[in-house]
C-alpha positions, -999 to 999 in steps of 0.1 A, spaced: 0 0 0 14 34 -10 5 64 11 11 100 0 27 122 27 28 160 25 47 182 50 52 220 51 87 234 49 102 262 71 122 283 46 142 314 50 146 341 23 176 325 6 160 291 4 127 307 -8 146 323 -37 163 290 -47 130 271 -45 112 296 -68 142 294 -92 139 256 -93 102 259 -100 109 284 -128 134 260 -144 108 232 -143 82 255 -160 108 266 -187 117 229 -195 80 219 -197 72 248 -221 104 241 -242 95 204 -245 59 211 -254 70 236 -280 95 212 -296 70 184 -296 44 205 -313 68 216 -340 80 181 -347 45 168 -349 34 195 -374 64 187 -396 65 149 -395 32 138 -379 51 118 -353 59 122 -317 93 135 -305 107 114 -276 118 129 -244 154 116 -248 159 137 -280 146 168 -262 169 162 -232 199 159 -255 189 193 -270 188 209 -235 222 194 -227 236 212 -257 219 244 -248 235 243 -213 269 245 -229 261 278 -245 266 311 -226 229 320 -229 217 290 -211 246 284 -187 224 293 -158 208 258 -160 239 244 -143 228 261 -111 199 238 -108 194 200 -106 194 182 -139 166 160 -126 142 189 -126 144 195 -164 145 157 -170 112 151 -153 95 183 -167 104 171 -202 89 137 -195 57 153 -181 53 174 -212 58 145 -236 35 123 -216 8 150 -216 11 153 -253 8 116 -261 -20 111 -235 -40 138 -254 -40 117 -286 -50 86 -266 -80 105 -252 -87 119 -287 -91 83 -301 -114 73 -272 -138 103 -275 -133 111 -311 -170 116 -319 -175 140 -290 -145 161 -299 -153 162 -336 -188 174 -327 -172 204 -310 -153 213 -342 -184 208 -364 -203 232 -341 -177 259 -346 -177 254 -383 -215 257 -384 -214 289 -364 -188 303 -389 -162 308 -361 -137 285 -379 -127 275 -414 -119 240 -424 -83 249 -432 -79 265 -398 -87 234 -378 -58 223 -356 -53 199 -328 -55 228 -303 -92 231 -310 -99 199 -290 -104 197 -253 -77 184 -229 -49 197 -251 -18 204 -229 -13 241 -223 19 261 -218 26 270 -182 22 307 -173 45 323 -148 16 342 -132 -11 314 -133 7 281 -130 15 266 -96 52 267 -88 64 231 -83 92 208 -93 104 172 -91 131 157 -69 151 125 -77 142 95 -55 178 88 -48 189 124 -41 162 134 -16 170 126 20 151 130 53 169 132 86 163 148 121 133 168 109 150 181 78 148 173 41 177 176 17 167 191 -17 193 189 -45 211 222 -52 192 239 -24 204 221 8 189 210 41 155 226 49 136 222 82 102 205 83 72 215 104 65 179 114 96 159 125 86 122 123 58 124 97 80 111 68 101 80 77 139 81 72 158 57 49 126 46 31 120 41 -6 103 73 -18 80 75 -48 76 106 -70 89 133 -46 76 168 -55 81 203 -40 52 227 -44 40 261 -34 4 268 -26 5 306 -27 17 310 9 39 281 19 63 255 4 55 217 8 73 185 1 53 154 -9 64 118 -13 48 84 -18 59 58 8 50 21 8 35 7 40 25 -28 49 -13 -32 50 -22 -57 77 -60 -60 82 -61 -98 85 -73 -97 122 -97 -68 118 -132 -74 130 -156 -54 108 -190 -40 121 -222 -38 101 -222 -18 69 -234 18 68 -252 41 43 -241 77 39 -264 105 25 -245 137 17 -262 171 12 -260 208 18 -279 212 51 -256 186 67 -225 174 48 -231 137 58 -258 117 75 -252 80 83 -277 52 86 -269 48 123 -281 84 130 -249 103 130 -251 138 116 -221 159 106 -230 196 104 -222 220 75 -191 238 87 -198 267 64 -226 277 88 -200 280 116 -194 315 130 -157 314 123 -162 306 86 -189 333 84 -166 359 99 -139 349 74 -163 353 45 -173 388 57 -137 398 59 -132 384 24 -160 406 10 -145 437 27 -111 430 13 -125 423 -22 -144 456 -22 -113 474 -9 -90 461 -37 -117 470 -63 -117 506 -50 -79 507 -51 -79 496 -87 -105 523 -96 -84 550 -79 -52 540 -97 -65 542 -133 -40 558 -156 -47 575 -189 -28 563 -220 -19 583 -251 -49 571 -271 -74 581 -244 -75 545 -231 -75 540 -194 -56 511 -177 -52 499 -142 -19 504 -124 -10 479 -97 5 496 -67 22 481 -36 -9 487 -16 -30 467 -41 -4 438 -40 -6 438 -1 -44 436 -2 -44 408 -29 -19 389 -7 -43 391 22 -72 378 0 -50 349 -13 -40 339 23 -77 341 34 -87 318 5 -60 293 15 -71 295 52 -107 287 43 -97 258 20 -75 244 48 -103 246 74 -128 228 51 -104 201 40 -93 194 76 -130 191 86 -136 166 58 -105 146 69 -119 144 104 -153 132 92 -140 105 68 -115 92 94 -143 90 119 -164 70 95 -136 46 86 -124 41 122 -157 22 130 -145 -5 105 -178 -10 87 -181 -40 64 -191 -17 36 -199 19 29 -228 27 5 -228 62 -9 -247 78 -38 -228 84 -70 -233 122 -72 -234 142 -104 -215 171 -89 -209 188 -123 -246 188 -130 -254 200 -95 -231 230 -100 -254 242 -128 -281 251 -102 -275 288 -98 -293 289 -64 -272 261 -48 -239 261 -68 -220 282 -42 -232 260 -13 -223 229 -32 -189 243 -40 -182 252 -4 -192 217 8 -164 201 -12 -184 170 -20 -160 157 -45 -132 160 -20 -153 141 5 -158 113 -19 -121 112 -29 -110 110 7 -135 83 15 -124 62 -15 -87 60 -6 -93 56 32 -117 27 25 -91 12 2 -64 15 29 -86 -3 54 -99 -29 30 -135 -16 33 -158 -21 3 -171 12 -10 -204 9 -29 -213 37 -53 -251 35 -57 -266 47 -90 -275 84 -89 -310 75 -102 -317 52 -72 -347 69 -53 -331 68 -19 -349 99 -5 -383 91 -21 -384 54 -10 -400 44 23 -376 23 44 -404 5 61 -428 -6 32 -407 3 1 -434 27 -13 -420 54 -36 -433 89 -29 -429 107 -63 -443 141 -51 -416 145 -24 -402 181 -25 -369 195 -14 -386 215 13 -400 183 29 -375 176 56 -395 148 72 -405 117 53 -441 107 61 -455 76 45 -491 64 42 -481 32 61 -475 54 92 -437 55 89 -421 89 98 -384 97 98 -360 125 90 -356 127 52 -318 123 52 -317 94 77 -344 76 56 -322 80 25 -291 67 44 -311 37 56 -322 29 20 -285 32 8 -274 9 36 -301 -17 27 -291 -15 -10 -255 -21 -1 -265 -50 21 -284 -66 -8 -252 -65 -29 -229 -80 -3 -253 -107 10 
């Protein structure tokens, strides 16, 4: 079993500069490899391998213009080139699988007169690999599995040196590390590695299976009556959101105040140091809110898995479709339902618990758990399920019970 471990770094100004430089080299190598692959494909119709591109970069390093590449690890450019070539080849693999859907997009553009036949290129398709922007892309880079070392609460990063970790014993020393990466989230630097652990659940005694109904009022309701509240209704989160609104209005006013007039009469915004400070506060607040919500979901999923249920039955949600509801899209986004499902999947896998995804069209909320009658006229505002047979239960608990019974029928 491979577990991904991620720990924050304590960096000083000198280390921070070196890390940003390494991320910049990774971005440059990725863009160079993607550009060369595109050119070669247009000329020959074939893929250019990552070995040929790496040889080109080695020759570039020997010139005066690109001699700065010697200041950074060779493994950073090596992996960035591999990533670019893999992304390019994976695009064509996806293109073959969903060819009809992608061709329909092009035909639609042609019908609207937005494109001519001779102008159609591979870039018109979805999932085409994009060049990484300095402003928009996340700073991150690869570390070689043999070169990265962990010792006494520190990590050794090639061409940077030893950097302190915020958690001393989180990542084991002298282990075999898989795909080490260093990344920046807009506020802090992190190191992440995959480590293989032994999974011994042979003597585990599992309890009865559970059904989980997720929603907006409460993020999760289980068949045994547990309710996990919506953390976005918490006072702390509401105060952060109010502060966010004030800061966003403030930065908007600052931009309006700093409009400059150009020669042609055009007005442009000028970014001042005060605007940068306000934007940094907004970014840090976004990160803070994301961390609180993610931490809360980790606590819920861990709590559910710790009970060692025989199975977990959960509805397969159409989150993309749910986001189209303009009245509920913000609440759904803040609930992080996809993150909840993702965490539950891998934690069930770690503990050898069967996760059953029930079809999204299964009427879990409309079905009476006592007699099996389906109530077609059930509204979203009806929070208590009342059946003609006399059965009365909370709407969400009734749905969770139906999901549990459905999972039990599959495992029987």
